[in-house]
C-alpha positions in Angstrom: -26.1 35.1 -22.8 -24.9 32.6 -25.3 -21.4 34.1 -25.1 -21.5 33.9 -21.3 -22.7 30.3 -21.4 -19.9 29.4 -23.8 -17.3 31.0 -21.6 -18.7 29.3 -18.5 -18.7 25.9 -20.3 -15.2 26.5 -21.6 -14.0 27.2 -18.1 -15.6 24.0 -16.8 -13.8 22.0 -19.5 -10.4 23.6 -18.6 -11.1 23.0 -14.9 -12.0 19.3 -15.6 -8.8 18.9 -17.6 -6.7 20.3 -14.8 -8.5 18.0 -12.3 -7.9 15.0 -14.5 -4.2 15.8 -14.6 -4.1 16.3 -10.8 -5.6 12.9 -10.4 -3.2 11.1 -12.6 -0.6 8.9 -10.9 1.9 6.9 -13.0 -0.4 7.3 -16.0 -3.5 6.0 -14.1 -6.5 7.6 -12.4 -7.0 6.6 -8.8 -5.0 3.4 -9.1 -6.2 0.2 -7.5 -3.5 -2.4 -7.1 -3.6 -5.9 -5.6 -1.1 -7.2 -3.1 0.0 -10.3 -5.0 1.0 -12.6 -2.1 -2.1 -14.9 -2.2 -1.6 -15.4 -5.9 2.2 -15.0 -6.3 2.5 -18.7 -7.4 0.8 -17.7 -10.7 3.0 -16.6 -13.6 2.9 -12.8 -14.1 1.2 -13.0 -17.5 -1.6 -15.1 -16.1 -1.9 -12.9 -13.1 -2.0 -9.8 -15.2 -4.7 -11.2 -17.5 -7.0 -11.8 -14.5 -6.3 -8.5 -12.9 -7.0 -6.6 -16.1 -10.4 -8.3 -16.2 -11.1 -6.9 -12.7 -10.2 -3.4 -13.9 -7.3 -2.7 -11.6 -4.1 -1.1 -12.5 -1.5 -3.5 -11.2 0.1 -5.1 -8.2 2.0 -4.6 -5.0 4.8 -7.0 -6.0 6.5 -9.2 -3.4 10.2 -8.7 -4.1 11.5 -9.9 -0.7 12.5 -13.1 1.1 9.9 -15.8 0.3 8.3 -13.5 -2.3 7.6 -14.0 -6.0 11.1 -12.6 -6.6 13.9 -13.1 -4.1 15.9 -9.9 -3.6 19.1 -11.5 -4.9 17.4 -12.3 -8.2 15.9 -8.8 -8.6 18.3 -7.6 -11.3 17.4 -10.3 -13.7 13.7 -11.0 -12.7 12.3 -7.5 -12.1 12.6 -6.6 -15.8 10.9 -9.8 -16.8 8.1 -9.1 -14.3 7.5 -5.6 -15.6 7.5 -6.8 -19.3 5.1 -9.6 -18.5 2.7 -7.4 -16.6 2.7 -4.9 -19.4 1.2 -7.4 -21.8 -2.1 -6.7 -20.0 -1.5 -3.0 -19.2 -0.6 -3.8 -15.6 2.2 -2.3 -13.5 4.0 -3.0 -10.3 3.2 0.3 -8.6 4.6 -0.7 -5.2 7.2 -3.3 -4.3 6.9 -5.1 -0.9 10.5 -5.4 0.3 12.6 -6.2 3.4 14.3 -2.8 3.2 14.4 -0.9 6.5 17.8 0.8 6.6 20.2 2.5 4.3 23.3 0.6 3.2 25.1 -0.4 0.0 22.9 -3.4 -0.6 19.8 -1.3 -0.1 21.1 1.4 -2.5 21.8 -1.2 -5.2 18.4 -2.9 -4.8 16.5 0.4 -4.9 18.3 1.4 -8.0 17.2 -1.8 -9.7 13.6 -1.0 -8.8 13.8 2.6 -10.0 15.5 1.6 -13.3 12.5 -0.6 -13.9 9.9 2.0 -13.2 9.1 1.1 -9.6 9.5 4.2 -7.5 7.5 3.2 -4.4 8.4 0.4 -2.1 6.9 -1.0 1.1 9.5 -1.2 3.9 10.2 -4.1 6.2 8.9 -3.7 9.7 10.6 -2.3 12.8 10.0 -4.6 15.7 9.9 -3.9 19.4 11.8 -6.0 21.9 9.4 -5.9 24.8 12.2 -6.7 27.3 13.8 -3.4 26.4 12.6 0.2 26.7 10.3 1.0 23.8 11.1 4.7 23.6 14.9 4.0 23.2 14.0 1.6 20.3 11.7 4.2 18.8 14.6 6.7 18.7 16.8 4.2 17.0 14.1 3.5 14.4 13.7 7.3 13.8 17.5 7.5 13.1 17.3 4.7 10.6 14.3 6.3 8.9 16.2 9.6 8.5 19.1 7.9 6.9 16.8 6.0 4.6 14.9 9.1 3.7 18.1 10.8 2.6 18.9 7.8 0.4 15.4 7.8 -1.1 15.6 11.5 -1.9 19.0 10.9 -3.6 17.5 8.1 -5.7 14.1 9.6 -6.3 12.1 6.8 -4.7 9.5 6.7 -1.9 9.4 4.3 1.1 6.0 3.3 2.5 5.8 2.0 6.1 2.8 -0.1 6.6 1.1 0.4 10.0 0.6 -3.1 11.4 -1.3 -4.1 14.5 0.3 -6.0 17.4 2.6 -5.2 20.3 5.8 -6.2 18.5 5.2 -3.8 15.6 6.7 -0.3 15.8 4.0 2.2 14.7 1.0 0.1 15.7 -0.3 2.7 18.2 0.0 5.6 15.7 1.6 7.9 18.2 4.9 6.1 17.8 4.6 6.1 14.1 4.0 9.9 14.1 7.1 10.4 16.3 9.2 8.3 13.9 8.1 10.2 10.9 8.0 13.7 12.4 9.9 16.1 10.2 10.3 13.7 7.2 9.3 14.6 3.7 6.5 12.3 2.7 7.6 12.4 -0.9 10.4 10.1 0.1 9.4 8.4 3.3 5.7 8.0 4.1 3.0 5.8 5.7 0.9 3.1 4.1 -2.3 3.5 6.2 -3.7 0.0 6.7 -7.4 0.3 7.4 -7.8 -3.1 9.0 -4.8 -2.9 11.3 -5.4 0.6 12.5 -9.1 0.1 13.1 -8.4 -3.0 15.1 -5.6 -1.4 17.1 -7.2 1.9 17.9 -10.9 1.2 18.3 -12.8 4.3 19.3 -9.5 6.3 19.0 -9.4 5.7 15.3 -10.0 9.4 14.4 -7.1 10.4 16.6 -4.8 7.9 14.9 -5.8 9.3 11.6 -5.1 12.8 12.7 -1.7 11.8 13.9 -0.7 10.1 10.7 -2.6 12.1 8.0 0.4 14.3 7.0 2.4 11.2 6.4 -0.1 9.0 4.4 0.8 8.3 0.8 -1.0 5.0 0.3 -4.1 3.3 1.7 -4.1 -0.4 2.3 -7.6 -1.8 2.1 -8.8 -5.0 4.0 -11.2 -5.9 6.7 -11.5 -7.8 10.0 -13.9 -8.3 12.9 -13.5 -9.0 16.6 -15.2 -12.4 17.2 -15.5 -15.1 20.0 -17.5 -15.2 23.2 -15.6 -12.3 24.6 -14.9 -10.6 21.3 -11.2 -11.1 21.8 -10.3 -12.9 18.6 -9.5 -10.9 15.4 -10.7 -12.6 12.3 -10.0 -11.5 8.7 -13.3 -11.1 6.8 -14.5 -10.0 3.3 -14.3 -6.3 2.7 -17.3 -4.3 4.0 -18.4 -7.1 6.4 -16.3 -6.0 9.4 -14.8 -2.8 10.8 -13.9 -1.3 7.4 -16.7 0.2 5.4 -17.1 3.1 2.9 -17.4 5.6 5.7 -14.0 4.6 7.1 -12.5 4.6 3.6 -13.9 8.0 2.8 -12.8 9.5 6.1 -9.1 8.5 5.4 -9.3 9.4 1.7 -10.7 12.9 2.3 -8.1 15.6 1.5 -5.3 13.2 0.7 -5.3 13.7 -3.1 -5.0 10.6 -5.1 -2.8 7.9 -3.7 -2.5 4.2 -4.6 -5.1 1.9 -3.0 -3.5 -1.5 -2.3 -6.1 -4.2 -1.8 -5.0 -7.0 0.5 -7.2 -10.1 0.5 -6.4 -12.1 3.6 -9.8 -13.7 4.5 -9.3 -16.8 2.4 -8.2 -20.2 3.6 -4.5 -19.4 3.1 -2.2 -16.3 3.0 -0.3 -17.9 0.1 -2.3 -20.2 -2.2 -0.6 -23.1 -3.9 -0.5 -22.8 -7.7 -3.2 -25.4 -8.3 -5.7 -23.5 -6.0 -4.6 -19.9 -6.9 -7.8 -19.3 -9.0 -9.8 -19.6 -5.8 -7.9 -16.6 -4.5 -8.4 -14.8 -7.7 -12.2 -15.1 -7.3 -12.0 -13.8 -3.7 -9.8 -10.9 -4.7 -12.3 -10.0 -7.5 -15.1 -9.9 -4.9 -13.2 -7.3 -2.8 -12.1 -5.3 -5.9 -15.8 -4.9 -6.8 -16.6 -3.5 -3.4 -13.6 -1.1 -3.4 -14.5 0.2 -6.9 -18.1 0.8 -5.7 -16.7 2.9 -2.9 -14.6 5.0 -5.3 
């Protein structure tokens, strides 16, 4: 009996070790990162210090027009960002970019990211022109995605397309996103499943939207909102777990996915982008939402 118990215990230890390895992404277990936009006016070393105190693993870095780093400065500034974040054991696990098609400039930019250890990037959006036929535009977007997927595979990087609500955003209905991504390898071109936007856009059809997109999901974007007003026709950003997004929604999306980066987007403060002198207010709001997300995990 002692021998049998020992063998059983040893098996459990081996299984746990294998599980831990399966959970590991970029050296982290279940990485939580913070979309840096509200606090991008802070220096990276200061930002990293506060994020480390929250117990997160890094940021979704804004390397785009109007971002913390302008794309034309990426070659010189991205290495400095990575070095600065590393002082507090933080990483840029995703880069928020303007990239949405394959060309020479895109290739050069993505190589810079990859050389600095950033292998995931959020794409720019595809927009509908509502005066034109949406299906024709969808096919054009699908062709662009296929070209971009080929480039991503060649470079060894992964594009993430955030599903955003609103009539002008391609992918907002989930069906169009599923058609755009049909047949693509999610290792190279995938969906960032935004809980707030998809809950707001699909309502009671949320489960269908999730079923449509599940094969393509490689990141979960975490934030919350609530329909308000006399006729419940105004969408208001609210603190996490006070609106449409709760632990049940999070668990439903997370189930069966394996471990993907969770990017927390705090958008319920007084500003989308805080001035430097007020950035610590945003830090405290982010810390509040991080605590909720960690309790869910």
